[in-house]
Backbone as a printed PyTorch tensor [residue, N CA C, xyz], in Angstrom:
tensor([[[ 32.3260,  34.5430,  34.8050],
         [ 30.9700,  34.6860,  34.1680],
         [ 30.9850,  33.0740,  33.6140]],

        [[ 29.9450,  32.9720,  33.4300],
         [ 29.4550,  31.5390,  33.2760],
         [ 28.3340,  31.7590,  31.9220]],

        [[ 29.2550,  30.9730,  30.9250],
         [ 28.3720,  31.1190,  29.4400],
         [ 27.5760,  29.5440,  29.0840]],

        [[ 26.5870,  30.0200,  28.6700],
         [ 25.7140,  28.4170,  28.5250],
         [ 25.5100,  28.5330,  26.7040]],

        [[ 25.7030,  27.5600,  26.0920],
         [ 25.4280,  27.3500,  24.8100],
         [ 24.5510,  26.1630,  24.4190]],

        [[ 23.6170,  26.6810,  24.1670],
         [ 22.6300,  25.9400,  23.7190],
         [ 23.0430,  25.3170,  22.2870]],

        [[ 22.9490,  24.1660,  21.9550],
         [ 23.3300,  23.6640,  20.5680],
         [ 21.8070,  22.9580,  20.3360]],

        [[ 21.0690,  23.4850,  19.0380],
         [ 19.9000,  23.6680,  18.7330],
         [ 20.3440,  22.1560,  17.3580]],

        [[ 19.4330,  21.0760,  17.3770],
         [ 19.4720,  20.4250,  16.4050],
         [ 18.5360,  20.7290,  15.3160]],

        [[ 19.4960,  20.9240,  14.2540],
         [ 19.2360,  21.0100,  12.9370],
         [ 17.9670,  20.3590,  12.5280]],

        [[ 16.9540,  20.8710,  11.7790],
         [ 15.6580,  19.8170,  11.8300],
         [ 15.3960,  20.1980,  10.2000]],

        [[ 14.6760,  19.1510,   9.4330],
         [ 14.8920,  18.6910,   8.5690],
         [ 13.3250,  19.4420,   7.8520]],

        [[ 13.4620,  19.9100,   6.6930],
         [ 12.3300,  20.3430,   6.0690],
         [ 11.2810,  18.8850,   5.5070]],

        [[ 12.1290,  18.0840,   5.1450],
         [ 11.6770,  16.7960,   4.4680],
         [ 10.4660,  16.2250,   5.6410]],

        [[  9.7540,  15.5050,   4.7660],
         [  8.3000,  14.7320,   5.4670],
         [  9.0820,  13.7070,   6.2210]],

        [[  8.4250,  13.6490,   7.0160],
         [  8.5360,  12.1920,   8.0740],
         [  7.3530,  12.1090,   8.7760]],

        [[  7.6070,  10.7270,   9.0410],
         [  6.1560,  10.4370,   9.4550],
         [  6.3870,   9.9680,  11.2410]],

        [[  5.7620,  10.2210,  12.0910],
         [  5.3920,   9.3620,  13.2730],
         [  4.8460,   7.9250,  13.6380]],

        [[  3.9890,   7.4080,  13.1400],
         [  3.7620,   6.3770,  12.8140],
         [  3.0380,   5.5990,  11.3120]],

        [[  3.2470,   4.4850,  11.2830],
         [  2.6620,   3.3140,  10.2550],
         [  1.6470,   2.4160,  10.6850]],

        [[  0.5280,   2.2730,  10.1870],
         [ -0.4890,   1.6380,  10.5660],
         [ -0.8280,   0.7770,   9.5820]],

        [[ -0.5530,  -0.7670,   9.2540],
         [ -1.1670,  -1.5250,   8.4440],
         [ -2.1310,  -2.1360,   8.4780]],

        [[ -3.5980,  -2.5030,   8.0280],
         [ -4.9080,  -2.9250,   8.2500],
         [ -5.2000,  -3.5910,   7.0310]],

        [[ -6.0870,  -4.7720,   7.0490],
         [ -6.4590,  -5.7360,   6.0050],
         [ -7.0800,  -6.9320,   6.6000]],

        [[ -8.0580,  -7.4030,   5.7580],
         [ -8.8620,  -8.3710,   6.0000],
         [ -8.3490,  -9.3730,   4.9200]],

        [[ -8.1290, -10.6320,   5.5340],
         [ -8.0970, -11.8630,   4.4340],
         [ -9.3530, -13.0150,   4.9140]],

        [[ -9.5650, -13.4210,   3.7570],
         [-10.7510, -14.3720,   3.6420],
         [-10.3470, -15.7300,   4.0540]],

        [[-11.5030, -16.5280,   4.2920],
         [-10.8790, -18.4540,   4.5480],
         [-10.2990, -19.0510,   3.1020]],

        [[-10.6270, -18.0840,   2.1700],
         [-10.2490, -19.0140,   1.1500],
         [ -8.6100, -18.4030,   0.8850]],

        [[ -8.2350, -16.8990,   1.6320],
         [ -6.7010, -16.8450,   1.4070],
         [ -5.9910, -17.7180,   2.0620]],

        [[ -5.0080, -17.8280,   1.9150],
         [ -3.7220, -18.3680,   2.6260],
         [ -3.1420, -16.8980,   3.0920]],

        [[ -3.2940, -16.8850,   4.5850],
         [ -2.8950, -16.0590,   5.5320],
         [ -1.2760, -15.5320,   5.7140]],

        [[ -0.9000, -17.3200,   5.6240],
         [  0.9860, -17.1290,   5.9270],
         [  1.3150, -16.6610,   4.6200]],

        [[  0.9160, -17.7180,   3.5080],
         [  1.5180, -16.9770,   2.2570],
         [  1.4090, -15.7440,   2.2780]],

        [[  0.3850, -15.1110,   2.3120],
         [ -0.0410, -13.8550,   1.8040],
         [  1.0860, -12.4640,   2.6590]],

        [[  0.9840, -13.1160,   3.7360],
         [  1.9790, -12.1590,   5.2540],
         [  3.2710, -12.5290,   4.5890]],

        [[  3.5610, -13.4280,   4.2650],
         [  5.5050, -13.5780,   3.6190],
         [  5.7090, -12.6490,   2.7100]],

        [[  4.6580, -12.5750,   1.4080],
         [  4.8280, -11.5640,   0.2770],
         [  4.8520, -10.0230,   0.9050]],

        [[  3.8300,  -9.6710,   2.3030],
         [  4.1910,  -8.6630,   2.0930],
         [  5.0340,  -8.1960,   2.9000]],

        [[  5.7460,  -9.5380,   3.9020],
         [  7.3070,  -8.9360,   4.8760],
         [  8.3570,  -8.7560,   3.5180]],

        [[  8.0700,  -9.5470,   2.5660],
         [  9.2300,  -9.3930,   1.5750],
         [  9.1390,  -8.1090,   1.0540]],

        [[  8.3050,  -7.5150,   0.4310],
         [  8.2140,  -6.5570,   0.0470],
         [  8.5450,  -4.8310,   0.9670]],

        [[  7.8730,  -5.0840,   2.3750],
         [  8.0090,  -4.1760,   3.1320],
         [  9.4760,  -4.6050,   4.2990]],

        [[  9.9950,  -5.4250,   4.2020],
         [ 11.4740,  -5.7510,   5.1370],
         [ 10.5760,  -5.9530,   6.6340]],

        [[  9.6200,  -6.6120,   6.7230],
         [  8.9550,  -6.7880,   7.7740],
         [  8.9270,  -8.5370,   8.3450]],

        [[  8.7450,  -8.5420,   9.6140],
         [  8.2760,  -9.9610,  10.3560],
         [  7.0360, -10.6460,  10.3180]],

        [[  6.8030, -12.1530,  10.1210],
         [  5.6710, -12.3470,  10.5850],
         [  5.1450, -11.8120,  12.1800]],

        [[  6.0270, -11.4960,  13.2360],
         [  5.7500, -11.5200,  14.1840],
         [  5.2610,  -9.9090,  13.9910]],

        [[  5.4610,  -9.0110,  13.5050],
         [  4.8520,  -7.7590,  13.4830],
         [  3.6690,  -7.5400,  13.3650]],

        [[  2.6670,  -8.4330,  12.7380],
         [  1.7480,  -8.5400,  12.8490],
         [  0.7400,  -9.1280,  13.7190]],

        [[ -0.7170,  -8.9930,  13.7720],
         [ -1.5100,  -9.3930,  14.9610],
         [ -2.7720, -10.0700,  14.3660]],

        [[ -3.6430, -10.8470,  14.4100],
         [ -4.3100, -11.7640,  13.9080],
         [ -5.5570, -11.8990,  14.5280]],

        [[ -6.3590, -11.4900,  14.0470],
         [ -7.9890, -11.5790,  14.7630],
         [ -8.8720, -12.4000,  14.3130]],

        [[ -8.8580, -13.4810,  14.4830],
         [-10.1390, -14.4590,  13.7450],
         [-11.6540, -13.9480,  14.1830]],

        [[-12.0780, -13.6860,  13.1030],
         [-13.7480, -13.5070,  13.6640],
         [-14.9500, -14.2450,  12.0880]],

        [[-16.0420, -14.0570,  12.7180],
         [-17.0540, -14.4160,  11.4740],
         [-17.6430, -13.3880,  10.4380]],

        [[-17.4680, -13.5410,   9.2670],
         [-18.1910, -13.0840,   8.5660],
         [-19.7860, -13.2130,   8.1490]],

        [[-20.4260, -11.9890,   7.3600],
         [-21.7580, -12.1980,   7.2220],
         [-22.9250, -13.3540,   7.1000]],

        [[-21.4330, -14.5740,   6.7880],
         [-22.1610, -15.8640,   5.9150],
         [-21.7920, -16.4240,   6.5260]],

        [[-20.9960, -16.3830,   7.7310],
         [-20.1570, -17.2390,   8.4660],
         [-19.2660, -17.9090,   8.6470]],

        [[-18.7570, -17.2760,   7.1570],
         [-17.4780, -18.1440,   7.0020],
         [-15.8890, -17.1380,   7.8820]],

        [[-14.8650, -18.0980,   8.2660],
         [-14.0670, -17.1230,   8.7690],
         [-13.3290, -16.1120,   8.2340]],

        [[-12.7290, -14.8030,   8.8370],
         [-12.0470, -13.4480,   8.5550],
         [-10.8860, -13.4160,   9.5280]],

        [[ -9.9380, -13.2250,   8.7260],
         [ -8.9890, -12.9540,   9.8140],
         [ -8.5100, -11.3160,   9.9390]],

        [[ -8.8660, -10.3690,  10.9250],
         [ -8.3640,  -9.1990,  10.8830],
         [ -6.8800,  -8.7910,  11.0630]],

        [[ -6.3200,  -8.4060,  10.0630],
         [ -4.6350,  -8.0800,  10.4590],
         [ -4.4550,  -7.0070,  10.5250]],

        [[ -3.5920,  -6.5260,  11.2690],
         [ -2.8110,  -5.5290,  11.4640],
         [ -1.6620,  -5.3130,  12.3700]],

        [[ -0.6420,  -3.7870,  11.8280],
         [  0.4530,  -3.8730,  12.3900],
         [  0.4190,  -2.6520,  12.4240]],

        [[  0.9560,  -2.1070,  13.4010],
         [  1.2940,  -0.5100,  14.0650],
         [  3.0440,   0.0720,  14.3970]],

        [[  3.6530,   0.6820,  13.8150],
         [  5.0530,   0.8320,  13.8180],
         [  5.0340,   2.1300,  14.2520]],

        [[  5.9890,   2.6650,  15.3490],
         [  6.5620,   3.8910,  16.0880],
         [  8.2620,   4.0390,  16.1440]],

        [[  8.4750,   5.0480,  16.0330],
         [  9.5560,   5.5490,  16.2420],
         [ 10.6330,   5.2730,  15.4070]],

        [[ 11.6080,   4.5060,  15.5370],
         [ 12.8030,   3.8980,  14.9230],
         [ 12.4060,   3.4080,  13.4060]],

        [[ 11.1530,   2.1100,  13.3690],
         [ 11.2150,   2.0080,  11.9510],
         [ 10.1910,   2.2040,  10.8620]],

        [[  9.7670,   3.3980,  11.5220],
         [  8.8350,   3.9540,  10.5220],
         [  9.5200,   4.4240,   9.3340]],

        [[ 10.7070,   4.9570,   9.2560],
         [ 11.1900,   5.9680,   8.1460],
         [ 11.7960,   4.7910,   7.5100]],

        [[ 12.1560,   3.7600,   7.9420],
         [ 12.6180,   2.5730,   6.9580],
         [ 11.1670,   1.9690,   5.9550]],

        [[ 10.3560,   1.8360,   6.4340],
         [  9.0900,   1.1170,   6.2810],
         [  8.7420,   2.1580,   5.0100]],

        [[  8.5350,   3.5380,   5.7970],
         [  8.1020,   4.6290,   4.4820],
         [  9.0230,   4.8210,   3.3170]],

        [[ 10.5770,   3.9900,   3.4530],
         [ 10.9680,   4.2500,   2.3870],
         [ 10.9540,   3.0070,   1.4080]],

        [[ 10.8100,   1.8050,   2.0890],
         [ 10.2090,   0.2340,   1.3610],
         [  8.7770,   0.8680,   0.3400]],

        [[  7.6400,   1.7180,   1.2390],
         [  6.5470,   1.9390,   0.5020],
         [  6.9580,   2.6660,  -0.6060]],

        [[  7.4900,   3.8460,  -0.6910],
         [  7.7550,   4.8300,  -1.9370],
         [  8.7330,   4.0080,  -3.1250]],

        [[  9.8310,   3.4910,  -2.3560],
         [ 10.6090,   3.1340,  -3.1500],
         [ 10.1320,   1.6650,  -4.1690]],

        [[  8.9740,   1.2170,  -3.7190],
         [  8.5290,  -0.1330,  -4.4700],
         [  7.5390,   0.2920,  -5.4090]],

        [[  6.9070,   1.6040,  -5.6530],
         [  5.7430,   2.3200,  -5.9840],
         [  6.6360,   2.4690,  -7.5360]],

        [[  5.3340,   2.1170,  -8.3650],
         [  5.7630,   2.3750, -10.1180],
         [  5.5980,   3.6490, -10.0750]],

        [[  6.6250,   4.1460, -11.2000],
         [  6.7910,   5.6280, -11.4970],
         [  5.5270,   6.2440, -11.8650]],

        [[  4.6090,   5.6110, -12.5100],
         [  3.2070,   5.9960, -12.6610],
         [  2.3870,   6.2190, -11.8930]],

        [[  2.5590,   5.0410, -10.4160],
         [  1.5860,   5.3900,  -9.3210],
         [  2.0250,   6.2800,  -8.1330]],

        [[  3.4470,   6.5400,  -8.2560],
         [  3.7300,   7.9400,  -7.6040],
         [  3.4350,   9.0410,  -8.7290]],

        [[  3.2860,   9.0430, -10.0000],
         [  2.6770,  10.2640, -10.3760],
         [  1.5340,  10.6450,  -9.8390]],

        [[  0.7680,   9.6490, -10.0730],
         [ -0.9550,   9.6480,  -9.9570],
         [ -1.2950,  10.0520,  -8.6330]],

        [[ -0.3810,   9.4330,  -7.7150],
         [ -0.4990,   9.9080,  -6.3340],
         [ -0.5010,  11.2020,  -6.2460]],

        [[  1.1180,  11.4580,  -6.9630],
         [  1.1820,  13.1030,  -6.6940],
         [ -0.0250,  14.1150,  -7.3210]],

        [[ -0.4390,  13.6750,  -8.2930],
         [ -1.6370,  14.2120,  -9.0280],
         [ -3.0130,  14.7550,  -7.8360]],

        [[ -3.2260,  13.3520,  -7.6130],
         [ -4.6760,  13.0420,  -6.8010],
         [ -4.3390,  13.3210,  -4.8750]],

        [[ -3.0590,  13.5490,  -5.0310],
         [ -2.5190,  13.7960,  -3.3620],
         [ -3.7270,  14.0400,  -2.1730]],

        [[ -4.8640,  15.0210,  -2.6870],
         [ -5.7750,  15.7870,  -1.7190],
         [ -6.6760,  14.1120,  -1.4050]],

        [[ -6.5760,  13.5140,  -2.0230],
         [ -7.7960,  12.1980,  -2.4050],
         [ -7.2810,  11.1840,  -1.5150]],

        [[ -5.8360,  11.4110,  -1.0560],
         [ -5.2850,  10.3660,  -0.3300],
         [ -5.0250,  11.0280,   1.4910]],

        [[ -5.3200,  11.9910,   1.6640],
         [ -5.4210,  12.5110,   2.4360],
         [ -6.8670,  12.7430,   3.1760]],

        [[ -6.4870,  12.6210,   4.9720],
         [ -7.8800,  12.5730,   5.5620],
         [ -7.3080,  14.3350,   6.2860]],

        [[ -8.5110,  14.3880,   7.0870],
         [ -8.7280,  16.0250,   7.3320],
         [ -7.2710,  16.5260,   8.2690]],

        [[ -6.3700,  15.3510,   8.9590],
         [ -5.3860,  15.8210,   9.6750],
         [ -4.0760,  15.4660,   8.4350]],

        [[ -4.0860,  15.2730,   7.3420],
         [ -3.4370,  15.0410,   6.5220],
         [ -2.6710,  14.3150,   6.3830]],

        [[ -2.8480,  13.0410,   7.4160],
         [ -2.3310,  11.4810,   7.3410],
         [ -2.3140,  11.0170,   5.8350]],

        [[ -1.2650,  10.1970,   5.5730],
         [ -1.4330,   9.6550,   4.4630],
         [ -2.0290,   8.1910,   4.2640]],

        [[ -3.0870,   8.0670,   3.2820],
         [ -3.6700,   6.7650,   3.3030],
         [ -3.3910,   6.0260,   1.6740]],

        [[ -2.4040,   4.9810,   1.9680],
         [ -2.6860,   4.4800,   1.0390],
         [ -3.1990,   2.9880,   0.5170]],

        [[ -3.9280,   2.3180,  -0.3900],
         [ -4.3270,   1.0780,  -0.4000],
         [ -3.7160,   0.4830,  -1.6730]],

        [[ -3.5930,  -1.0510,  -1.3600],
         [ -2.5320,  -1.0700,  -2.2510],
         [ -3.3640,  -2.6010,  -2.6280]],

        [[ -3.5190,  -3.1650,  -4.0670],
         [ -3.7700,  -4.5950,  -4.2830],
         [ -3.5640,  -5.6830,  -3.7930]],

        [[ -4.3540,  -6.7220,  -3.1060],
         [ -4.0020,  -7.5680,  -2.2320],
         [ -3.1150,  -8.9210,  -3.8050]],

        [[ -3.7090,  -8.9550,  -4.6630],
         [ -3.4440, -10.1120,  -5.7740],
         [ -1.7370,  -9.3320,  -6.2850]],

        [[ -1.5290,  -8.2830,  -6.0990],
         [ -0.2550,  -7.5960,  -6.8680],
         [  0.9290,  -8.0720,  -5.8100]],

        [[  0.3160,  -8.0040,  -4.3610],
         [  1.5460,  -8.2420,  -3.4820],
         [  1.6850,  -9.5600,  -3.1030]],

        [[  0.5520, -10.5060,  -3.4900],
         [  1.3580, -12.1110,  -3.7990],
         [  2.3630, -11.6480,  -5.0530]],

        [[  2.3390, -11.2570,  -6.2630],
         [  3.5130, -10.9930,  -7.1210],
         [  4.5800, -10.2440,  -6.6840]],

        [[  4.6790, -10.0640,  -5.1660],
         [  5.6480,  -9.0970,  -4.9290],
         [  6.1320,  -7.7970,  -5.2940]],

        [[  4.7590,  -7.0980,  -5.5140],
         [  4.2810,  -5.8310,  -6.1180],
         [  3.3220,  -4.8820,  -5.4720]],

        [[  3.9500,  -3.2980,  -5.1430],
         [  2.7520,  -2.6440,  -4.6750],
         [  2.2000,  -1.8970,  -5.5570]],

        [[  1.2130,  -2.0440,  -5.8060],
         [  0.0210,  -1.4230,  -6.5780],
         [ -0.8380,  -0.5630,  -6.3130]],

        [[ -1.1880,   0.7050,  -6.1390],
         [ -2.1180,   1.4570,  -5.6480],
         [ -3.2730,   1.1060,  -5.7320]],

        [[ -4.1680,   0.8310,  -5.3630],
         [ -5.7460,   0.1410,  -5.9050],
         [ -6.7890,   0.0560,  -4.4080]],

        [[ -8.1730,   0.5270,  -4.7270],
         [ -8.9400,   0.9500,  -3.9270],
         [ -9.9590,  -0.8560,  -3.3640]],

        [[ -9.7140,  -1.7550,  -4.5180],
         [-10.5580,  -3.1170,  -4.5480],
         [ -9.7610,  -3.8550,  -3.7910]],

        [[-10.1640,  -4.6130,  -2.8880],
         [ -9.3040,  -5.6980,  -2.2190],
         [ -8.1970,  -5.6260,  -1.6410]],

        [[ -8.0710,  -4.4560,  -0.7570],
         [ -6.6080,  -3.6650,  -0.8180],
         [ -6.1970,  -3.7160,   0.9910]],

        [[ -5.2050,  -4.0970,   0.8120],
         [ -4.3660,  -3.7540,   2.1450],
         [ -3.8170,  -2.3080,   2.3720]],

        [[ -5.0990,  -1.2980,   3.4980],
         [ -4.2620,  -0.0920,   3.7900],
         [ -3.5460,   0.4550,   4.7530]],

        [[ -2.6580,   1.2590,   4.1430],
         [ -1.6520,   1.8720,   5.1970],
         [ -1.7880,   3.3220,   5.6280]],

        [[ -2.1650,   3.0940,   6.6260],
         [ -2.3150,   5.1190,   7.1690],
         [ -0.7930,   5.6760,   7.7100]],

        [[ -0.2780,   6.4710,   7.2600],
         [  0.8400,   7.1490,   7.5380],
         [  0.8290,   8.5020,   8.0150]],

        [[  1.1550,   8.8260,   9.4560],
         [  1.0180,   9.6440,  10.3550],
         [  1.8750,  10.9370,  10.1700]],

        [[  2.1760,  11.9880,  10.1520],
         [  3.6210,  12.9220,   9.6520],
         [  3.9490,  13.2110,  11.2600]],

        [[  4.7020,  13.6120,  11.4670],
         [  5.0500,  13.9880,  12.7940],
         [  5.2600,  15.0110,  12.9320]],

        [[  4.6190,  15.9830,  12.0720],
         [  4.5470,  17.3240,  12.7230],
         [  2.7590,  17.6820,  11.7400]],

        [[  2.3700,  18.9560,  12.8460],
         [  0.9770,  19.3750,  12.0850],
         [  1.1640,  20.2060,  10.9340]],

        [[  0.2290,  19.8570,  10.0500],
         [  0.3190,  20.1270,   8.6980],
         [ -0.7800,  21.1870,   8.3350]],

        [[ -1.2160,  22.0020,   7.6310],
         [ -1.9300,  22.7710,   7.3300],
         [ -2.0330,  21.9170,   5.8550]],

        [[ -3.1430,  22.7300,   4.9160],
         [ -3.1090,  21.9610,   3.6140],
         [ -2.2900,  22.2120,   2.6070]],

        [[ -1.4670,  23.6610,   2.6170],
         [ -0.6820,  24.0180,   1.8210],
         [  0.5690,  23.1840,   2.0440]],

        [[  0.7100,  23.6370,   3.3060],
         [  2.2280,  22.9370,   3.4240],
         [  2.3380,  21.1840,   3.7390]],

        [[  0.8410,  20.7760,   4.0910],
         [  1.0700,  19.2660,   3.7550],
         [  1.2580,  18.9680,   2.1440]],

        [[  0.5040,  19.3030,   1.3550],
         [  0.8590,  19.3560,  -0.3140],
         [  2.3310,  19.6550,  -0.6300]],

        [[  2.7310,  20.5160,  -0.0140],
         [  4.0190,  21.1670,  -0.5410],
         [  4.7840,  20.0080,   0.4230]],

        [[  4.6640,  19.1950,   0.9540],
         [  5.8640,  18.4830,   1.7570],
         [  5.6120,  17.0310,   0.9690]],

        [[  4.5100,  16.6850,   0.9130],
         [  4.5850,  15.6210,   0.1750],
         [  4.4760,  15.2650,  -1.5630]],

        [[  4.4030,  16.3920,  -2.1120],
         [  4.9050,  16.4560,  -3.5110],
         [  6.4830,  16.2530,  -3.0270]],

        [[  6.9430,  17.2940,  -2.2760],
         [  8.4130,  16.9970,  -2.2450],
         [  8.8720,  15.4570,  -2.0210]],

        [[  8.1690,  14.8020,  -1.2420],
         [  8.6920,  13.6070,  -0.9010],
         [  8.5840,  12.4720,  -2.1470]],

        [[  7.4560,  12.6170,  -2.6330],
         [  6.9280,  11.9070,  -3.6790],
         [  8.2270,  12.0590,  -4.9590]],

        [[  8.4040,  13.2260,  -5.3740],
         [  9.5350,  13.8050,  -6.3500],
         [ 10.8740,  13.1610,  -5.9230]],

        [[ 11.1440,  12.6510,  -4.5890],
         [ 12.6570,  12.3200,  -4.8270],
         [ 12.6030,  10.5800,  -5.1280]],

        [[ 11.2610,  10.2930,  -5.8760],
         [ 11.1250,   8.7620,  -5.8990],
         [ 10.8880,   8.3120,  -7.0030]],

        [[ 10.5080,   9.5420,  -8.2390],
         [ 10.2610,   9.1350,  -9.5570],
         [ 10.7450,  10.3670, -10.1370]]])
């Protein structure tokens, strides 16, 4: 008699992310290398993680379109860095207004003030910001998304 055992991997209910995308614009007057070094310091990234595309702005000035895309192994570590770097006030505000940070597929969109990044701090801001999009590993409905994100955020404050 053959007996086959199937070992099921225990799944965690903790919110996990599939991908993280970082995008932002730096203008001609901003020091690209300096800014990226501060962002890399905060998130424990490398300059090689970013791609830079030069383009021309409305008034003929040079603009750098900067992006990075992370998948698999590094996503968890980067997400941890992001959430652990936020102030308790930002975490609380994010938790309270969570629905405003989610799109229709319940991806989390965070925007961080570029000036604060120069001071090695992540501060949630809509003005002159670095945009970070975090896609969850699992499909969510609104109730499950809010519950999962609230539980995740509560771990950091």
